[in-house]
C-alpha positions in Angstrom: 72.7 21.9 25.4 71.9 24.9 23.1 73.7 27.3 25.5 77.6 25.4 24.7 76.5 25.9 20.7 78.0 28.1 18.9 76.1 31.4 17.7 76.2 29.7 14.3 74.1 26.7 15.4 71.2 28.7 17.2 68.8 28.6 14.5 69.0 25.1 14.4 68.4 25.3 18.2 65.7 27.0 17.9 63.8 24.4 15.5 64.6 21.7 17.4 63.1 23.4 20.3 60.0 24.6 18.6 59.5 20.7 17.1 59.3 19.2 20.5 58.2 21.6 22.9 55.9 23.9 21.7 54.5 21.8 18.7 52.9 19.2 21.5 51.4 21.6 23.5 49.4 22.9 20.6 47.9 19.9 20.0 47.3 19.1 23.6 45.5 22.6 23.3 43.9 22.2 20.8 42.4 18.8 21.8 41.4 20.0 24.5 39.3 22.8 22.8 37.4 20.5 20.9 36.2 18.4 24.1 35.0 21.7 25.5 33.1 22.6 22.0 29.1 21.9 22.7 27.5 19.8 20.4 25.5 21.3 17.2 21.7 23.0 17.3 19.2 20.4 17.2 16.7 21.4 14.6 13.2 22.4 16.3 10.4 19.8 16.9 7.9 19.8 14.0 4.4 20.5 14.7 2.8 17.0 16.0 -1.2 16.5 15.1 -3.4 15.5 17.7 -3.2 12.3 19.5 -7.2 12.1 19.0 -9.5 14.1 16.5 -10.9 17.3 17.3 -11.9 20.5 16.2 -13.0 22.1 13.9 -10.2 24.9 14.2 -9.7 28.1 12.2 -8.1 27.4 9.0 -7.0 29.4 6.5 -7.6 27.7 3.2 -7.2 29.0 -0.4 -10.0 30.3 -2.4 -10.7 27.1 -4.8 -12.7 28.5 -8.1 -13.1 25.0 -8.8 -12.8 23.2 -12.4 -15.7 24.4 -14.1 -14.7 28.2 -13.5 -15.2 30.0 -17.3 -12.1 31.9 -17.9 -9.8 29.9 -15.0 -6.9 29.3 -17.3 -6.4 33.5 -17.3 -7.3 34.1 -13.5 -4.0 36.1 -11.9 -5.5 36.5 -8.5 -8.9 36.6 -6.6 -9.5 39.1 -3.6 -10.0 38.2 -0.6 -6.7 35.3 -1.7 -7.8 33.0 1.0 -10.4 32.8 3.8 -11.0 31.1 7.3 -12.7 28.4 7.7 -13.3 25.6 10.1 -11.6 22.0 9.7 -10.7 19.2 11.7 -7.2 18.3 13.1 -5.8 15.1 14.6 -5.8 11.4 14.4 -7.8 8.5 15.3 -6.7 5.8 17.5 -8.7 3.6 16.5 -7.1 1.5 13.7 -5.0 2.4 10.2 -8.1 2.6 8.5 -10.5 5.4 10.3 -9.5 9.1 9.7 -10.7 12.0 11.2 -12.9 13.4 9.0 -16.0 16.4 9.0 -19.1 14.7 10.4 -21.7 18.0 9.8 -20.9 20.2 7.2 -22.6 23.5 6.3 -21.6 25.6 3.2 -22.2 29.2 2.6 -21.0 31.5 -0.4 -18.6 34.2 -0.3 -18.1 36.9 -2.3 -14.7 37.3 -4.5 -13.2 39.5 -6.5 -11.5 38.0 -9.9 -8.7 39.7 -11.9 -7.8 38.5 -15.0 -4.8 38.9 -17.2 -3.9 41.4 -20.1 -7.2 43.2 -18.7 -7.8 45.9 -15.7 -11.1 44.5 -15.5 -12.3 42.6 -12.8 -15.1 40.3 -12.1 -17.2 39.8 -9.0 -18.3 36.2 -8.3 -20.1 33.7 -5.6 -17.9 31.4 -4.7 -19.3 28.5 -2.2 -17.1 27.0 0.6 -17.7 24.8 3.1 -17.5 25.0 7.1 -16.9 22.4 9.6 -19.6 22.1 12.0 -18.3 18.7 13.8 -15.4 16.3 13.4 -15.1 12.6 14.3 -13.5 9.1 12.8 -14.8 7.7 9.8 -13.9 4.7 8.1 -11.7 5.1 5.3 -13.0 4.9 1.6 -11.0 2.6 0.4 -13.0 -0.4 -1.2 -12.7 -3.7 0.2 -12.1 -6.8 -1.8 -15.2 -8.9 -2.7 -18.2 -8.8 -1.1 -16.2 -7.3 2.2 -17.4 -4.6 4.1 -15.5 -2.4 6.7 -16.9 -2.8 10.2 -16.9 0.1 12.6 -17.1 -1.6 15.3 -13.1 -3.9 14.9 -11.8 -0.4 13.7 -13.3 -0.7 10.0 -11.4 -4.2 9.0 -12.9 -5.4 6.2 -15.1 -7.9 7.5 -17.0 -10.7 5.5 -20.3 -10.7 6.4 -21.5 -13.7 4.0 -21.6 -17.1 5.3 -22.6 -19.0 2.3 -22.7 -19.5 -1.2 -26.2 -18.9 -1.7 -25.7 -15.2 -3.3 -22.8 -15.9 -5.7 -25.4 -18.6 -7.8 -24.9 -21.5 -10.0 -21.5 -22.9 -10.9 -19.9 -20.9 -8.5 -19.0 -21.0 -4.8 -18.2 -18.2 -1.4 -14.0 -18.0 -1.1 -13.9 -17.5 2.8 -10.5 -15.9 2.3 -11.1 -13.4 -0.4 -14.5 -13.2 0.5 -15.6 -13.4 -3.3 -17.7 -15.7 -5.2 -15.3 -18.0 -7.2 -16.3 -20.6 -10.2 -16.4 -24.5 -9.2 -13.6 -26.2 -10.3 -13.7 -27.3 -14.1 -14.3 -30.7 -14.8 -12.0 -31.0 -17.8 -9.2 -28.8 -18.9 -9.6 -28.7 -22.0 -8.6 -25.6 -23.0 -10.7 -22.9 -25.0 -11.0 -22.3 -27.9 -8.9 -20.2 -30.0 -9.9 -16.1 -29.3 -11.7 -17.4 -26.3 -10.7 -17.2 -22.6 -11.5 -18.3 -19.6 -14.0 -15.8 -17.9 -14.9 -15.7 -13.7 -17.9 -13.8 -15.1 -19.9 -16.2 -16.8 -17.5 -19.5 -15.6 -17.0 -20.2 -19.3 -14.8 -19.8 -21.8 -15.7 -16.0 -23.7 -15.0 -14.5 -26.7 -12.1 -12.2 -26.4 -11.9 -9.6 -29.1 -9.2 -6.9 -29.9 -10.0 -3.9 -32.0 -7.2 -5.4 -34.4 -9.4 -8.8 -34.8 -12.6 -6.4 -34.9 -10.8 -4.7 -38.1 -9.5 -7.6 -39.5 -13.2 -9.1 -39.3 -14.9 -5.9 -40.9 -12.5 -6.2 -43.6 -13.2 -9.6 -44.1 -17.2 -9.7 -44.3 -16.7 -6.9 -46.9 -14.6 -9.2 -49.2 -16.9 -11.9 -49.0 -19.8 -9.4 -49.5 -17.9 -8.7 -52.9 -17.3 -12.3 -53.4 -21.1 -13.3 -53.4 -21.6 -10.2 -55.4 -19.8 -11.2 -58.4 -20.6 -14.8 -58.0 -24.4 -13.7 -58.2 -23.6 -11.8 -61.3 -22.2 -14.4 -62.7 -24.8 -16.3 -62.3 -27.6 -14.0 -63.4 -25.6 -13.6 -66.6 -25.4 -16.8 -67.3 -29.1 -17.9 -66.5 -29.7 -14.6 -69.3 -27.9 -16.5 -71.8 -29.5 -20.0 -71.3 -33.1 -18.4 -71.4 -31.7 -16.0 -74.7 -30.7 -20.0 -76.2 -34.2 -21.3 -75.3 -36.1 -18.6 -76.8 -34.0 -18.9 -80.1 -34.8 -22.7 -80.4 -38.5 -22.0 -80.2 -39.1 -21.4 -83.7 -42.8 -22.8 -84.1 -44.3 -19.3 -84.3 -41.7 -17.4 -85.4 -38.5 -15.9 -84.8 -37.1 -14.6 -81.8 -36.4 -10.9 -81.3 -32.8 -11.9 -80.8 -33.1 -13.4 -84.1 -35.0 -11.1 -86.1 -32.4 -8.6 -85.0 -29.5 -10.6 -86.0 -31.4 -11.1 -89.8 -32.8 -7.6 -90.0 -31.1 -4.1 -89.5 -33.8 -1.9 -88.9 -32.7 1.9 -89.1 -34.3 4.5 -87.3 -35.3 7.7 -89.5 -33.7 10.7 -89.6 -35.6 13.6 -87.6 -35.4 16.3 -90.3 -37.3 13.8 -92.9 -39.9 13.0 -90.4 -40.2 16.8 -90.0 -40.1 17.3 -93.6 -42.8 14.7 -94.2 -45.2 16.1 -91.7 -44.8 19.4 -93.0 -45.4 18.7 -96.9 -48.5 16.7 -95.3 -49.6 20.3 -94.1 -49.3 22.3 -96.8 -50.8 19.9 -99.2 -54.2 19.8 -96.7 -54.4 23.0 -96.8 -54.2 23.7 -100.2 -56.7 21.2 -100.9 
């Protein structure tokens, strides 16, 4: 059909052939190529620990100078930076609460050269390191609730070995579910007083004070002390006035000192006149 067309229409024919024939072939070829491509490469398997507690194995461990090392904040490097020490590896199959830990450890000292910042000087020191001699499965150090303890025979599970309430004391009973001593039920539900809360340690209402309560309490005691001191001073002055009135009213043996001061004004002689009189007396005595 395309051959019968004039030459002026050959460009249109070429476009039709390209769209109807070449383009489907190209799409089929690309789809076939995509199907034959290999799947993406999987990442390598991560190193997995042993399924049992094994070791000790030589392990490269960084040299630790310790938090108490003098000038630790200025240390740049140590020589050697790491040492080979024996360490445990693996997992314990006994249970979740078992860990692969050292059972026997020996300690030794190694010589380390320490370099500091902003100085060319180095210091030789001794650092204590630990070498593991024997590994084993031990119970986790996570504490159990209440009086329960970790039992190695049961896979380090927290087990309550207390069976009676004799170890709890008075006003307490043993809770078998929590394995801890709890207070007996209160006979009445009377709330505690102000600033008092129920205490499970003493099984009674205990005073609970905050820092602000203590501060305000000290201020209140100081104010109370000042008030008492002022009242005591007023009472003392009142008693002194009453005593003075009693002395002034008793005129049988003469006037009191207070009344005498009010009636007679006694002036003290001047020191210059006293000195002159003394010198005159001394000169007269010598002339005689």
